[in-house]
C-alpha positions in Angstrom: -6.2 -43.1 18.6 -7.3 -39.5 17.9 -8.9 -37.6 20.7 -10.2 -34.0 20.4 -10.1 -31.5 23.2 -13.8 -30.9 24.1 -16.5 -29.3 21.9 -14.1 -26.8 20.4 -11.6 -29.4 19.4 -14.3 -31.2 17.4 -14.9 -28.1 15.1 -13.6 -28.3 11.6 -11.8 -30.9 9.4 -15.2 -31.8 8.0 -15.2 -34.2 5.0 -15.6 -33.2 1.3 -18.5 -35.2 -0.2 -18.5 -35.9 -3.9 -22.1 -35.2 -5.2 -22.2 -38.1 -7.6 -25.3 -37.4 -9.7 -24.4 -33.7 -10.2 -20.8 -34.5 -10.9 -21.8 -37.1 -13.5 -24.3 -34.7 -15.1 -21.8 -31.8 -15.5 -18.6 -33.7 -16.1 -17.1 -31.7 -13.2 -16.2 -32.9 -9.7 -18.8 -31.1 -7.5 -17.8 -31.4 -3.9 -19.8 -30.3 -0.8 -18.0 -29.6 2.4 -20.0 -31.3 5.1 -20.2 -28.4 7.6 -23.4 -30.0 9.0 -21.0 -32.5 10.6 -19.5 -29.8 13.0 -20.5 -30.6 16.6 -23.0 -27.8 16.8 -24.5 -28.8 13.4 -23.4 -26.0 11.1 -20.7 -24.0 9.4 -21.2 -21.3 12.0 -19.4 -23.3 14.7 -16.2 -22.1 13.2 -17.0 -18.4 13.5 -18.5 -18.8 17.0 -15.3 -20.3 18.2 -13.0 -17.7 16.7 -15.1 -14.8 17.9 -15.1 -16.1 21.5 -11.3 -17.0 21.4 -10.5 -13.6 20.0 -12.5 -11.9 22.8 -10.7 -14.0 25.4 -7.3 -13.2 24.0 -8.1 -9.5 24.1 -9.4 -9.7 27.7 -12.8 -8.5 26.6 -14.4 -11.7 27.8 -13.4 -12.9 31.3 -14.5 -16.0 33.3 -18.2 -15.9 34.0 -18.9 -13.4 31.3 -21.8 -13.0 28.9 -21.9 -13.4 25.1 -24.6 -11.5 23.3 -25.5 -11.9 19.7 -28.1 -11.1 17.1 -28.4 -14.1 14.9 -30.7 -15.9 12.5 -29.9 -19.0 14.5 -26.9 -21.0 13.6 -24.2 -18.7 14.9 -26.3 -18.4 18.1 -26.4 -22.2 18.4 -22.6 -22.5 18.0 -22.1 -19.7 20.6 -24.5 -21.4 23.0 -22.6 -24.7 22.8 -19.3 -23.0 23.4 -20.6 -20.8 26.2 -21.8 -24.0 27.9 -18.4 -25.6 27.5 -16.6 -22.5 28.9 -18.9 -21.3 31.6 -20.3 -18.2 29.9 -23.9 -17.0 29.8 -25.4 -16.7 26.3 -28.0 -14.1 25.3 -29.5 -14.4 21.8 -31.7 -11.9 19.9 -33.3 -13.5 16.9 -36.0 -12.3 14.4 -39.3 -13.9 15.0 -39.4 -14.9 11.3 -36.8 -17.6 11.8 -37.8 -21.3 12.1 -39.3 -22.4 15.4 -36.9 -25.4 15.4 -33.8 -23.1 15.8 -35.5 -20.9 18.4 -36.5 -24.0 20.4 -33.0 -25.5 20.1 -31.4 -22.3 21.4 -33.6 -22.4 24.5 -32.8 -26.1 25.0 -29.1 -25.2 24.9 -29.7 -22.8 27.8 -29.5 -19.5 25.9 -31.6 -16.6 27.0 -33.6 -16.0 23.8 -35.3 -12.7 22.8 -37.4 -12.9 19.7 -38.1 -9.6 18.0 -39.9 -8.3 14.9 -37.9 -8.5 11.7 -36.6 -5.0 10.9 -34.2 -3.7 8.2 -30.6 -3.0 9.2 -31.2 0.7 9.0 -33.9 0.5 11.7 -32.6 1.0 15.3 -34.7 -2.0 16.3 -33.0 -4.4 13.9 -32.1 -7.5 15.8 -28.3 -6.9 15.5 -28.5 -3.4 16.9 -30.7 -4.6 19.8 -28.0 -7.1 20.6 -25.3 -4.5 20.5 -27.2 -2.2 22.9 -27.9 -5.1 25.3 -24.3 -6.1 25.5 -23.3 -2.5 26.1 -25.5 -2.4 29.2 -24.0 -5.5 30.8 -20.8 -6.0 32.8 -18.2 -8.5 31.5 -20.1 -8.9 28.2 -19.3 -8.9 24.6 -21.4 -8.4 21.5 -20.2 -11.1 19.1 -21.1 -8.9 16.1 -20.7 -11.7 13.6 -21.4 -9.4 10.6 -18.6 -6.9 11.2 -16.3 -8.8 13.5 -13.5 -10.0 11.2 -12.6 -12.9 13.6 -15.5 -14.5 11.7 -13.7 -14.2 8.4 -10.4 -15.2 9.9 -12.0 -18.5 11.1 -12.4 -19.5 7.4 -9.1 -18.1 6.2 -7.3 -20.2 8.8 -9.4 -23.4 8.7 -12.0 -23.9 6.0 -9.9 -22.5 3.1 -6.8 -24.5 4.0 -8.9 -27.7 4.4 -10.4 -27.3 1.0 -7.0 -26.7 -0.6 -5.5 -29.7 1.3 -8.3 -32.1 0.5 -8.3 -31.3 -3.2 -4.5 -31.6 -3.3 -4.3 -28.0 -4.6 -6.5 -28.9 -7.6 -9.5 -26.8 -6.8 -10.8 -24.9 -9.8 -13.6 -22.9 -8.1 -15.5 -22.2 -4.9 -19.0 -20.9 -4.6 -21.0 -19.9 -1.5 -23.9 -17.8 -0.3 -23.2 -15.2 2.4 -25.0 -13.4 5.1 -22.3 -12.2 7.4 -19.7 -12.6 4.6 -17.4 -14.6 6.8 -17.3 -18.0 5.1 -17.1 -16.7 1.5 -14.6 -13.9 2.4 -12.3 -16.1 4.5 -12.2 -19.0 2.0 -11.9 -16.7 -1.1 -9.0 -14.8 0.5 -7.2 -17.9 1.3 -7.8 -19.6 -2.1 -6.8 -16.5 -4.1 -3.5 -16.4 -2.1 -2.8 -20.0 -3.2 -3.7 -19.4 -6.9 -5.3 -16.4 -8.6 -6.8 -18.8 -11.1 -9.3 -20.3 -8.5 -12.7 -18.7 -9.3 -14.6 -17.5 -6.3 -18.3 -16.9 -6.9 -21.1 -15.6 -4.7 -24.5 -17.4 -4.6 -27.2 -15.0 -3.6 -30.9 -15.5 -2.8 -33.7 -13.3 -4.2 -34.2 -10.1 -2.2 -30.5 -9.7 -1.4 -28.3 -6.8 -2.7 -25.0 -8.7 -3.0 -25.5 -10.1 -6.5 -25.7 -6.5 -7.8 -22.8 -5.5 -5.6 -20.5 -8.1 -7.2 -21.8 -7.3 -10.7 -21.7 -3.5 -10.5 -19.9 -2.5 -7.3 -23.1 -1.1 -5.8 -25.4 -3.1 -3.5 -28.9 -3.1 -4.9 -31.7 -5.5 -4.0 -32.5 -8.0 -6.7 -35.8 -9.8 -6.5 -38.6 -9.7 -4.0 -37.4 -11.9 -1.1 -36.6 -15.4 -0.1 -37.6 -18.2 2.2 -33.9 -18.9 3.0 -32.6 -18.0 6.5 -29.3 -16.5 7.4 -28.1 -15.6 3.9 -28.4 -12.6 1.7 -27.9 -9.0 2.8 -28.8 -5.4 1.9 -25.3 -4.2 2.9 -21.7 -5.1 2.5 -20.4 -6.2 5.9 -16.9 -5.6 7.2 -16.2 -9.3 6.7 -17.1 -9.2 3.0 -15.7 -5.8 2.1 -12.6 -6.0 -0.1 -12.9 -9.7 -0.9 -11.8 -10.7 -4.4 -14.8 -12.3 -6.1 -15.0 -13.3 -9.8 -18.7 -13.5 -10.3 -22.2 -13.9 -8.7 -25.4 -15.9 -9.4 -28.9 -14.9 -8.2 -30.6 -18.1 -7.2 -34.5 -18.3 -7.2 -36.1 -20.1 -4.3 -37.7 -22.8 -6.4 -34.3 -23.8 -7.8 -32.9 -24.0 -4.3 -35.8 -26.0 -2.9 -35.7 -28.4 -5.8 -32.0 -28.9 -5.2 -32.6 -29.6 -1.5 -35.0 -32.4 -2.5 -32.6 -33.8 -5.1 -29.8 -33.9 -2.5 -32.1 -35.8 -0.2 -33.4 -38.3 -2.6 -30.3 -38.8 -4.8 -27.4 -38.3 -2.4 -29.0 -39.1 0.9 -28.2 -35.7 2.3 -30.8 -34.0 4.5 -29.9 -30.3 4.3 -31.2 -26.8 4.7 -32.1 -24.2 2.1 -28.8 -22.4 2.0 -27.1 -25.6 1.0 -29.5 -25.8 -1.9 -28.6 -22.3 -3.0 -24.9 -23.2 -2.8 -25.2 -26.4 -4.8 -27.4 -24.7 -7.5 -24.6 -22.2 -7.9 -21.9 -24.9 -8.1 -23.9 -26.6 -10.9 -24.3 -23.4 -12.8 -20.6 -22.7 -12.5 -19.7 -26.2 -13.6 -21.8 -25.7 -16.8 -20.2 -22.3 -17.4 -16.7 -23.6 -17.0 -17.3 -26.9 -18.8 -16.2 -30.4 -18.0 -13.0 -31.3 -16.2 -13.1 -28.8 -13.3 -13.3 -29.3 -9.5 -15.8 -27.1 -7.8 -16.4 -27.0 -4.0 -19.2 -25.5 -2.0 -20.6 -25.5 1.5 -23.2 -27.8 2.9 -24.1 -25.4 5.7 -26.5 -27.3 8.0 -29.0 -30.1 8.3 -32.6 -30.1 7.2 -34.0 -30.8 10.7 -33.7 -27.1 11.5 -36.3 -26.3 8.8 -38.5 -29.3 9.0 -41.7 -27.4 9.6 -41.1 -25.2 6.5 -38.8 -26.5 3.9 -40.1 -30.1 4.2 -43.7 -29.0 4.6 -45.5 -29.1 1.3 -48.4 -27.0 2.6 -46.1 -24.2 4.0 -44.1 -24.2 0.7 -47.3 -24.0 -1.4 -48.3 -20.9 0.7 -45.1 -19.3 -0.6 -45.8 -20.3 -4.2 -43.3 -23.1 -4.1 -43.6 -26.8 -4.7 -42.0 -29.6 -2.7 -39.7 -32.1 -4.5 -37.1 -31.9 -7.2 
């Protein structure tokens, strides 16, 4: 019998799912790490746990304290779950552009949610900066600061990367992943490169982000006009991402990501969000670039139910110039 210790003990050790149709099409083994199977429903559970445990070890977060974060949703959801389990108050600042499903879920979990207008990072009223100021005005409170707190990256260097290497018996050829905070891609890439310099680590970037150009040229410059994806893409290089060894990057248009989400649903039975679509599109591109016989892993970040009113709403998609379906 295997018994985990509470919510935190259930985080990680998610399965790798072979994506059969895409693997057969490309002649490569394309594997999706099922991070939607974490207890809080996303890959961000890992970062949330490491951020809180790091603050506890440092004495920055004491019993009865407050965790404050600016988030597009999933990190906040993970934090809210862990705060409930450990007796902390959770305060979330989220851009009002994010899906109503995530905002509603945060409130259901008991978080104090502040929705704010979406502002660029350089603006003092950017949601992350508001969260930082709020935490600074409270007693026994931390700002999780997921973008620049490298406990985020460490979560994936200590758990996600080793799990990928273990579950492929050290036979992984490549890894591709989108990034917002930089934590998942950076932590996994650093671990995999330490195992073998031959493992290719590739950034998948949505339109409107500056990270594709950063990988290609060394300078972050916005590519494209914007994206419907949530929680990925960035106009800056975070502390988590900085210095990470990356081999290449792909810029993924929204329609390709949306079509892949519908393919995954109808061909693989996987109901996933848009960032998973971006990741899998990049994995297929990489498989075609490398040729048959390689093993490529990516992240299936979260479930589709958090985007039901948008990603799975043909009318909403049409308003963005996109079509539903593969």
